[in-house]
Structures are given as C-alpha cells and as structure tokens.
N, C-alpha and C positions, 0 to 999 in steps of 0.2 A: 198365913203360914200353913204349910202342909202338915197333916197328921202323921205322926211317926208309926204308931201301930206295931203289931208283932210281925215284922217283916224279916225274912231270911234271904240272904243272897248266897247262891251256891253255883259251882261249876260242875256240869255233867258232861258226859260224852255221848256222841251219836252211836246208837246201837243198831238202828234199823231205819230204813226209808221205804215207805209203801205208797204207791200211787192209788188212792182210793178211787179217783176218777181222773180223766185226762188233765184237769186243772186243779187237782187237790191232792196234797201230799200229807201223809201222817208220819211225823217224826217220833221215833222212840228214843228217849234219853235214859241213860243208866248212871247209877252212882250210889255210893254208900249213904248219902244224906237224903235220899228220897223220903224217908219216913218223917223228916221234919215237916213235910207238907201233908201228913195223913189227915189232918182236920180241915184242910183248905177246901172250900166249896168248889165242886166241878163246875166250870163255866165262868169263873171270875177271871178278871184280867191279870196278866203277869207282864213283867218286863223281861225281855231277852237281851243278851249282850253278845255281840258278834265281834270277834277279833278282826282288826283291820288287816288289809293285805300286807303280807310280809311279817306278821306277828303270829307266832305259833300258839301263844297262850291268851286266855281271856283275863285281862286285868280289870277286876270289878271296881267300878267307881263308887265313891261314897256320896250319899244324898244329903244335901244341906237343907234340913227341914225348916230352918228359919227363912232362907231365901227361896225355898221351893225349887231348887235346881241342883243338878249334879255338880259336885266339886270338880274343879279343873284338873285335867290330866295332860301329860305330854301327848302330842298328836300321834306320835309313832306307836303308842300303845292304847290310845283312846278307842274304846269299842263303840260300834254302832248300837244305839239303844232303840228298840222297837217294842210296841205293845201287842201282845197276843193273848190267847185264851187257854186257860188250864183245861185241857180236854179229858184227862184221865190219869189214873195212878194205879199201879199194881205193887202193893207192898211186898208180896212174896217174891216177885221178880226184881224188885228195886227199879221200877221203870216209871217214867213220866211220859205223857203223850201230848204233843202239840200239833195242831193241824195248820198247814200253810196253803194259801192260794198260790199256785204256780203260774205267775204272770210274767215269765221271762226272767232273765238274770240281771236286769237293770238295777233293781233295788237290792240292798244288802241282805235283807231277810229272805226274799225269794231266791236270790242267788245262792245263799248258804243252804237252803233247803234242797235245792236242785243239785248242787255241786259238791257239798261237803263230803268228806270221806269218813267211813266208819272209824270211830275213835277220835274224831275231831271234837274240840270242846265247844260248849255253849253255856253262857252264863244265864241264870234264871233268878229273878227276885219275885217273891210272892208273899202275901200275908199268910200266916199259919193258922189263923182262927177262922171258924166258919162264918159265913155272911149270907145275907138274904138276897137272892136274885130277883124275887118277885113276892108280892104280898098274897094273901089268900083272896080269891075272887071266884065268882061263878063262871065267868067267861073271860078268855084271854085272846088278844090279837097280837100275833108275832109277825114282824115285818123286817126283812133283811136281805142283803145281797150275799155273795159268796164269802165275804169276810166275816159275816155274822153266823154262818152255819154252826161253828163250834158252840157258841153260847145258846143259840136257838135249839140245837140238838140237846144240850144239857138241860134246858128248861123243859122241853118235851119229855125227856126221860124221867124227870122228877115230878111232873104234875100228877096229882092224885086222880084216882079212877073216876071220881064224881065231878071233875072239872070238864069244861068244854073249851075247845081252843080252835081258832082259825089261824093258819100260818100262810103267808105268801112270801116266797123266796125267789130271788133272781139269780140265775147262773148263766154261764157263757154258752152252754150247749146242752142238748138233751142228755148227752153222755155224762154230764156233771150232776144229774139228779141223784140224790142219795136216799137210802132208806133211813128214816128218822123215827125210831120206835117211840111209842108213848102208851101209857095206860089210860090216858084221858080220851074222851070222845072228841075226835079230831077231824079236821079237814085241812089238808096241806096242799097248797097250789104252788106250782113252779112256773116262773116266767123265764123265757129264754131271751137273753140279750148278749150278742157276741161282742158288744162294745161297752164294757163296763164303764160307768160314769157318764155315759151319753145316752140320750133317748130312753131313759128308764121309765117303765110303766108301773113301778112299784107303788108310788104314791097314789096314782090313779086307782089302781086295783084295791089298795088298802082302804081308800075312801069308800069305794063301792061296798066292800065287806062291812065296814063300820056302819054305813047307812042301813044295811040289812039287819043290823043288830042295835038299832037306835033305842030300843026299849030296854036294853040291859041296864040294870041298876047296880049290879056288882061286877065290875069290869077292871081290866088292867091291860095296858098296851106296852109292848117292848119293841122299840124301833132301833135298829142299828144298821147303818148303810152309809152311802156317800153323802157328803155335806148337804147338797141341794135337796135330796130326797128327805133327809131328816128334818131340815129346816121347814120344808113345806108341810110335812105331817105334824110337826110340833105346833106350828102356827094354826093349822086347821083344828087340831084337837083341843089346844088350850084356849085359843082366841075365839074360834067360831063355835065349837061345841061345848066350850067351858068345862072340859075335863080338868080335874084338879091335878096338882103336881104329884099327888100320891097315887093317881091312876095311870101315870105314864112315866116310863123311863125311855128317853130318846137321846142317843149320842151318835155323832158321825165318826166312824172309824177312820175315814180318810176323806180327802178332798181332791177331786179330779185335777190332774196336772201338777200336784204338789207332793213333795215327800212328807212323811209323817211329821218330822221335826219342823218343817217349814209351815205346816198347816195347823199345828197344835194350838196356837194362840187363837186362831179363827174358830176352831172347833169348840174350844172351851168357852169362848165368849158367846157363841151361838147357844150352847147348852145353858149357860147362866142367864140368858136373856129373858127366860120365862120361868125361872126357878122361884 
C-alpha cells in the first residue's frame, strides 16, 4: 500500500517559458497556493497533470492509497500524469519552477512544455514536508542524463563546502551543457550523446570514476538515467562492489522506446530488485 503523506494537489498557470539550452526548457508556474510547498525540498519528485486535447481545464484525479493507483476518470477529462522534479520556488513572486527536456512534441509533457500558451493550466502534486535527498558523506558520485539534471543540480547546490563530489552527466549536444553551481569541491564531467537511450557511455565512465575512488570509506552514489544504465550501475555497485543500500540511490527515470506509464512497472521492479 502506498504511503499517504502530506501531499497537496494544486492547479497553477503557465507564466513563462525559457529555453535554458536548445533541449532544456524551464517552466515558470504561478498561483496563489505556491506557499503550500514552502517546505518542500528542492529536487524531490512531483507529479504533473496535463489536460488532454480538447479539455481546457485540469481535472485533478484522486489517488487510491489502498490500491496504489489513480482513481478512474472519464477519458474526456482524464489528465496525462508524468513525474518531474521540483526545481525551485519563489514565495515573493508566487512562482514554481520545473525543468523539461525538450525532445519533440510526441510525449504529452514535452509537447506541453513546448507548445502551451501563457495562462494554460498545469496540475502539480507534491509532498509539503522536507525530505532527505542524500545522507551525509565525505565523497559523492552523481550520475545522470538530461532528465536528471534538475535533481543533480539541486544536490550540487545544497552540498556542504567540506564535501567532495564527482558528477558525470550525459546531454545531447555541447550547447546543452549547463552551469551547475556548488559549494563543494567538485569535478563535473559532461558526455555528449545525440541519441539519448542508445550507445550511452554513462555507466562506463561512472565505473572508471568509482574505481579511482575505491578507497573512499564514507561515500554515496546518486544515479538517475535510462533503465539500462541504472540497472548496470546498480548491479555493479551493489553486487560487485558490495555497496550497501544506504550508500546508493538509483532509479531509472525512463526506459528507451516506452512511455513513462508503460515502463513504470519495469522501473519499479528493477529498483526493488536489490533493495
């Protein structure tokens, strides 16, 4: 059974769209209820709800915590539900920020980010209480593709000055490299792969970095990428290197060739395989 928690569901409106890079969009949402999320940790997951074509409003579904599923709705009003990252909040301006990878208009989330008009609605559900993105450690290894930049950026921003961190991030082009500030002692590497989900070098490079830090006693890894990359690194760290479950968070944000809703069961099962 899913945990209920202190979760709020709200509908906000699109205030601004900014292309941070050619394949990366920052969406600014506004609304009077932004303050409900004042304690939400930057970088945690949220659910967004996108109205279907022909429907001008977002009809927020209710979640059945006993069954672990959204309660049924009529197809004509049933929103698309996708998982994204809480990237920022400005309480003075009543604004929330969510970053999207702009990978064409085939998927409902990317399509909305690219084509929505100012004033269009977007539903958001998030926990309202603070949560821990990572434990205290001396050394961190962060691994992700474009979908993980929001959470990796949030982690880097919040790491203490006495921490050391290596990050390896895969993007589609050199133009998609972003400035990711941090107070920690950091080394951030960018890999270029114009074909996301195929021929990724993320796992290979991450293994090389981890091997260079094999003597680290206090460590934590955060891995968020395509299914195959995450599975390979989880098996490597947990089975071959015997990292404990407390030393690693790894979750596949997507699976090549499948929509989020179609791949969710596979991704959850993979995550649970070595918990």
